[in-house]
Structure formats: structure tokens, C-alpha cells
N, C-alpha and C positions, 0 to 999 in steps of 0.2 A: 772648571770642567763641570758640565751638567751631569746630573745623576743618570747613569745608564738605564735605570729602571723606567725612566720616563719614556724611553724609546722602544721598549719591548712591546711587541704586539702579539696577540694570539692569532694563529692561523685558523680561521673558521671556514675554510673551504673557499670556493670560487663565488660564493654569494647565491648559488642556485638553491632553491628550496626543493629538496627531494623527499620530504616527508609526505606520506599519503594524506590527502585531504578530500573530504566530501562535504558539500554544503547544499542545503535546501535553498533553492533559488526562488521558487514560487509553487503554490498549490492552488487548485481550482476545480470547480465543477465543470467537467467536459461535456457531460450529457446527463439529463435528469428527466425521467418520465414517470408520471403518476397517473394511474387509471383507477377510476371509481365507477365501474360499468353498471352497477346495480343501484346507484343513488336515484332517488332518495329512499327506496325500500330497504336498503341495507341497514339503515339506522334503526329499523324496527325489528331486525332479526334478534332472536334470543340466544341462538347457538354461538358458542365461541368458535371462531374460525381456526383452522389448522394453518400454522405459519411455516412456509418452506423458504429457507434462505440458501442461496447459492452465491459463491464468490469465485472470482478469477483474478489473476495478476498478469498484467502485460508490461513488457519493457521494450522500449525502442530508443535507439541512439538517434538523437536529433541534432547533434553537432559534435565537433571535437570536444571530448571530455564532458559532454552534456547528455544526460539520459532523461527520458520521460518514463515514469513508473505510473501505471494506471491500475486502479483497484475497481473492479466491476462487481457490484453487489446487486443481486436480484432478489426481491422479496415478493411472495405471493401469499395472500391470505384467502383461504377457501373454506366456506361453511357449507352445510348440506344444501342450502338454498342457492349457492353459486359463489362466484368470486366476490369477495368483499373489496379487496384492492390489490393492485399490482404496482410495484415500484421497481424501476431500474435506474441505478446510479452508476455513472462512470466518473470516478474522482481521481484526479491525476496530480502529479507533482513533478517538477523539473529539479534535477540534482546535477550539480557540477562535481566532477571527479578529477583529481589530479594525482598522479604517481601512485595509483592504487594497483597492487599486484593483480595480474590477470586472474589468478585463482580465487581472488576475493570479490570480484565484481559480481558474479552470479549469486553468491550468498547474500550480498548486499541488496541486489535487485529483487530477490524473491523472499527474503526474510526481514532484513532490517528496514528497508524503505517502506514496505507495506505496514510494518509495525509503527513507524513514525506517522504515517498519514491516516491510519485507520480511525483514530479517535475523531478526526475532523469529518471523515466520511460518515461515521456513525451518527454524528450530530446532524449533518445535512439530511440523512435518511430519516432520523427521528422527527425532525422538524417538518419534512415533507408529509410524513404520515399523519402527524398531528394537524397540519394545515389542511389535510384531506378530511378531517372530521373524526379521526380515530385516535385512540390512546397512542402516545408515542411508543415506538418499538425501540427498546434499548438493547442492542445486540451485546451479547457477552463478549469480553475481550477474546481475541484469537491469538494463539501462540504460533505466529508465522515461522519462528525459528524451528520449532518442533515439526511443523508441517514440512518445511524445507528438508530437514534431516530425514524424515520419513520417506519423502519422495526420492531423495538422493539414494537412500538405502534400497528402495524398490528398483531404481534404475541400475544400481550396482548388481543386484540379483539377476535382472533380466539381461544385462549386457556382459556380465562377468568381469567388468572393470571396476576398480576402486572408485568410490564416489569422489567427484571433484576433479577427476583426471580425464584428459581427452585421449 
């Protein structure tokens, strides 16, 4: 008689993978514009330009369980003599998502995904500015999580509903 323990199996469910999963599929430059409107005179200017940085986050569903997150960064350097340079970068990434609870999708799209792709966008921006003949601009890290929470709290105050609830 064979040992009965050889035939004991553990029930692990029906084989379906129900754990939440998110994966970065690809990241890329979607649009890049560099303007140097006052070249070559700009290279003789003695004044330090004022740097204005604006950014925006976009999210779009591009397929079943697939999202594109786009980080738009605009930088304009203006001196008393005029615009030194202007850069506009749209850096995007494709993420696959499976079994993610509905209430976790927006925080991921607006906080975690931008945090993951920002260092790459920052490098592209610095390289474009350096390639334009200027010292590379190294943007400070951005706390997208804190910005998301701040925006959610503002929405809660204006709508009267708790943040993250529809």
C-alpha cells in the first residue's frame, strides 16, 4: 500500500491569477520641441535667465488593461534681452494593469506612474537643453504623491465628498 501522503495535494484555487499587477511595457518621447530664438546673440548675454517650469500629467486608456501616462514638461528661460530657450517635452509610458482595484487606478496614474517615468523625462530634457548650447537643466525631484494628495484634498473641499470616492 502506497503512502497516502504521496497523494495529498493542496488546493491552490482554480489557477486564476487574481493578484493586482502593474507592469511598465514601454516608455518613449512622444513629442520634443526645442527653440533657441535668439541664437547666436543669446550666447553673448551676461544676464542669468529666469527659468519657468510647468508640468502636467495625462492618462489615457489605450486598450483593455493598458494605459498610457504622459508627462508634459515645459521650460522657458527668459533674460532681460529676451527668450534664451524654450523646451516642450511630452514623455510617455505604457503600463499594463491587471486586477487593480478601481480606487487604486487614479492614484497610480497621477502619482506613482509619473514618479517612475520622471527621471527619464528629466534626462531627455537636460540633454536637449545641453545640446542646444546651454548648461543642462537638472530639475529637482517632484513628489507626485504629495501633489496628488494635495489635489485630492482640494477636490474634497470643493465637492464636499471624501477624496477617492465617486
